[in-house]
matplotlib code that plots the C-alpha trace (Angstrom):
import matplotlib.pyplot as plt

x = [7.1, 8.1, 6.0, 2.9, 3.7, 2.1, 4.4, 3.0, 4.0, 7.2, 5.4, 2.9, 5.4, 6.3, 2.7, 1.7, -1.7, -2.0, -1.4, -5.0, -5.1, -1.6, -2.6, -6.2, -5.5, -4.3, -7.5, -9.6, -7.9, -8.4, -12.0, -12.9, -12.3, -15.7, -17.6, -15.8, -16.5, -20.1, -21.0, -19.3, -16.7, -13.5, -11.5, -8.3, -8.3, -8.9, -6.2, -3.6, -4.5, -4.4, -1.2, 0.6, -0.7, 0.1, 3.6, 4.4, 3.1, 5.3, 8.3, 7.5, 7.4, 10.6, 12.4, 11.2, 12.7, 16.0, 16.1, 15.5, 18.8, 20.9, 21.5, 18.8, 20.1, 19.9, 16.4, 15.2, 16.9, 15.4, 11.9, 12.1, 13.5, 11.0, 8.0, 9.0, 9.7, 6.5, 4.4, 5.9, 5.3, 1.7, 1.2, 2.9, 0.9, -2.4, -1.4, -0.4, -3.6, -5.7, -4.0, -3.6, -7.0, -10.2, -10.2, -12.5, -9.8, -7.3, -10.0, -10.7, -7.0, -6.6, -9.7, -8.6, -5.1, -6.6, -8.9, -6.1, -3.7, -6.3, -6.9, -3.1, -2.4, -5.2, -4.3, -0.6, -1.5, -3.6, -1.0, 1.8, -0.3, -1.1, 2.5, 3.6, 1.1, 2.0, 5.7, 5.1]
y = [-34.5, -34.4, -37.4, -35.3, -32.7, -33.4, -33.8, -30.6, -28.3, -27.0, -26.0, -23.8, -22.6, -19.5, -18.3, -15.4, -16.0, -12.3, -11.1, -10.1, -8.1, -6.7, -5.3, -4.3, -0.7, -1.8, -3.8, -0.8, 1.4, -1.1, -1.9, 1.8, 2.2, 0.8, 3.0, 6.1, 5.2, 4.1, 7.2, 9.6, 10.7, 12.6, 10.0, 12.1, 12.6, 8.9, 7.9, 10.2, 9.2, 5.5, 5.6, 7.6, 5.4, 2.1, 3.4, 4.4, 1.1, -0.8, 1.3, 0.7, -3.1, -3.1, -0.9, -3.1, -6.1, -4.3, -3.1, -6.7, -7.8, -5.1, -4.2, -2.7, 0.9, 0.8, -0.7, 2.1, 4.8, 3.4, 3.2, 6.8, 8.3, 6.5, 7.6, 11.2, 11.0, 9.0, 11.5, 14.4, 12.6, 12.0, 15.6, 17.1, 14.9, 15.9, 19.5, 19.3, 17.6, 20.0, 23.1, 21.9, 20.3, 20.8, 21.2, 18.2, 16.1, 17.1, 16.5, 13.0, 12.1, 13.4, 11.5, 8.3, 8.6, 9.5, 6.4, 4.2, 5.5, 5.0, 1.4, 0.8, 2.2, 0.2, -3.0, -2.4, -2.3, -5.4, -7.3, -6.3, -7.5, -10.8, -11.4, -10.6, -13.0, -15.8, -15.6, -15.9]
z = [14.7, 11.0, 10.4, 11.3, 8.6, 5.2, 2.2, 0.6, 3.6, 2.0, -1.1, 0.8, 3.4, 1.3, 1.0, 3.1, 4.7, 5.7, 2.1, 1.4, 4.6, 4.0, 0.6, 1.4, 0.5, -3.0, -3.4, -2.3, -4.9, -7.7, -6.8, -6.7, -10.4, -11.6, -9.2, -10.4, -14.0, -13.5, -11.4, -13.8, -11.3, -12.1, -14.0, -14.2, -10.4, -9.8, -12.2, -10.8, -7.2, -8.1, -10.0, -7.3, -4.5, -6.3, -7.3, -3.8, -2.3, -4.8, -3.8, -0.1, -0.6, -2.6, 0.0, 2.8, 1.1, 0.5, 4.1, 5.4, 3.7, 5.4, 9.0, 11.3, 11.0, 7.2, 7.3, 9.7, 7.5, 4.3, 6.0, 7.3, 4.1, 2.0, 4.2, 3.8, 0.1, -0.7, 1.3, -0.6, -4.0, -3.2, -2.0, -5.1, -7.5, -5.8, -6.0, -9.6, -10.8, -8.7, -10.2, -13.8, -14.3, -12.3, -8.6, -8.3, -9.9, -7.1, -4.5, -5.9, -5.9, -2.4, -1.2, -2.8, -1.3, 2.1, 2.1, 0.9, 3.6, 6.3, 5.3, 4.9, 8.4, 10.0, 8.3, 9.2, 12.9, 12.6, 10.6, 13.1, 16.0, 14.3, 13.4, 16.9, 18.5, 16.1, 16.9, 20.7]

ax = plt.figure().add_subplot(projection="3d")
ax.plot(x, y, z, "-o")
ax.set_aspect("equal")
plt.show()
């Protein structure tokens, strides 16, 4: 069977074919920037929402990798604690920008994070089902 595998298979074995789907929320946040700028939207609100969302997603990815190296209880604990902390961080950032600047800035930050969360949740369900069906 190893004779059927092409010589370049080990080089591409580390690539994640589901990466574009896995990071669709990040792509959405980045691609929304030109629309906010061109339509004259609240740039401060978009910036705060984008920075907070991208930072918490980076933290999520990093903590998932740290959790994979440990035992299952540690991974679940890290996942749970990070979900709570990241949600609070987003909520506080939205509240601060809404109270310190214009209310429309807070609304824009909240709307961006809500849209990104919705996409992230939906793609997470799809990715998990695709990963589950490929391992069977």
